[in-house]
C-alpha positions in Angstrom: 0.0 0.0 0.0 1.3 3.4 -0.9 2.3 5.9 1.9 -0.1 8.6 0.6 -3.0 6.2 0.7 -2.1 5.3 4.3 -2.1 9.0 5.2 -5.6 9.4 3.7 -6.8 6.3 5.7 -5.4 7.8 8.9 -7.0 11.1 8.1 -10.4 9.4 7.6 -10.1 7.6 10.9 -9.1 10.8 12.7 -12.0 12.7 11.2 -14.5 10.0 12.3 -13.1 10.0 15.9 -12.8 13.8 16.2 -16.3 14.4 14.9 -17.7 12.8 18.0 -15.5 14.7 20.5 -16.6 18.1 22.0 -15.7 21.1 19.7 -16.9 24.0 21.8 -17.2 24.9 25.5 -20.7 26.3 25.4 -20.7 27.8 28.9 -17.5 29.7 28.2 -18.6 30.6 24.7 -22.1 31.9 25.4 -22.1 32.3 29.2 -25.2 30.1 29.7 -25.9 27.2 32.1 -28.6 24.6 32.3 -31.0 23.5 29.6 -29.8 26.2 27.2 -26.5 24.5 27.0 -28.0 21.4 25.5 -30.0 23.3 22.9 -26.8 25.2 21.7 -24.7 22.1 21.7 -27.1 20.4 19.3 -26.6 23.2 16.8 -22.8 22.7 16.8 -23.2 18.9 16.3 -24.2 19.2 12.7 -20.6 20.2 11.9 -19.5 16.9 13.5 -21.9 15.0 11.4 -20.5 16.6 8.2 -16.9 16.0 9.1 -17.6 12.4 10.3 -19.2 11.7 6.9 -16.2 13.2 5.2 -13.9 11.0 7.2 -16.1 7.9 6.4 -15.9 8.8 2.7 -12.1 9.2 2.8 -11.7 5.9 4.7 -13.9 3.9 2.3 -12.5 5.6 -0.8 -8.9 4.8 0.3 -9.8 1.2 1.0 -11.6 0.7 -2.3 -9.1 2.5 -4.5 -7.5 0.1 -6.9 -3.8 0.3 -7.7 -2.2 1.7 -9.8 -4.3 4.8 -9.1 -4.0 7.9 -11.3 -3.7 11.5 -10.0 -7.3 12.1 -11.1 -8.6 9.5 -8.7 -7.2 11.4 -5.7 -8.9 14.7 -6.6 -12.2 13.8 -4.7 -10.1 13.1 -1.6 -8.4 16.5 -1.9 -11.8 18.1 -2.3 -13.3 16.3 0.7 -10.3 17.1 2.9 -10.5 20.8 1.9 -14.2 20.8 2.8 -13.4 19.4 6.3 -10.8 22.2 6.8 -13.4 24.8 5.6 -15.9 23.5 8.1 -13.4 24.0 10.9 -12.4 27.4 9.6 -16.1 28.4 9.6 -16.4 27.3 13.2 -13.2 29.2 14.1 -14.7 32.3 12.4 -17.9 31.9 14.4 -16.1 31.8 17.7 -14.1 34.9 16.8 -17.4 36.7 15.9 -18.9 35.8 19.3 -15.6 36.9 21.0 -16.0 35.1 24.4 -14.8 36.9 27.4 -12.6 33.9 28.5 -10.8 33.9 25.2 -10.7 31.8 22.0 -8.8 28.8 23.4 -11.1 28.5 26.4 -14.1 28.4 24.1 -12.8 25.7 21.8 -12.2 22.1 22.7 -10.1 19.1 21.6 -12.5 17.9 18.9 -12.2 20.9 16.7 -8.4 20.7 16.7 -8.3 17.0 16.0 -10.8 17.6 13.1 -8.5 20.3 11.7 -5.6 18.0 12.0 -7.5 15.2 10.2 -8.6 17.6 7.4 -5.0 18.9 6.9 -3.6 15.3 7.0 -6.1 14.2 4.4 -5.3 17.2 2.2 -1.6 16.5 2.5 -2.1 12.9 1.6 -4.3 13.6 -1.4 -2.1 16.4 -2.8 1.0 14.4 -2.1 -0.5 11.5 -4.1 -1.5 13.8 -6.9 1.9 15.5 -7.2 3.8 12.2 -7.0 1.6 10.7 -9.7 2.0 13.7 -12.0 5.7 13.8 -11.6 5.9 10.0 -12.3 3.9 10.4 -15.5 5.8 13.4 -17.0 8.6 12.5 -19.4 12.1 13.4 -18.5 13.7 16.1 -20.6 17.0 15.4 -22.1 19.7 17.9 -22.7 20.5 18.8 -26.3 24.2 19.1 -25.3 24.9 15.5 -25.4 
């Protein structure tokens, strides 16, 4: 199995695990307690569903990919990984808009960072596979000077 494919497999597994971990500290972020916390947390969970589905697609795609794979076959993986990174970036932007009094790092939790790492890892794996396939397929130029 190729190393880029293993990286994409690991990224898929990381995204699946991270999607179920807490992303935000709602009491710190919104300053609420009690039943309001549960209602707000449900709203943030949809991002976990999206990134979990992306991780599942990356995992299944990397398992089912037949060798030798072309660069074109890794493009969907790059798109999905970039989408996972964009979801996390949107959550970061939302936290910055809310501007919690305790600060950015107190309002975010481990799940969002692991999701970001999984998305970046998937993007590195897919782009690495694309670049290595393209460089392997381009003909070598020879010098005209003998």
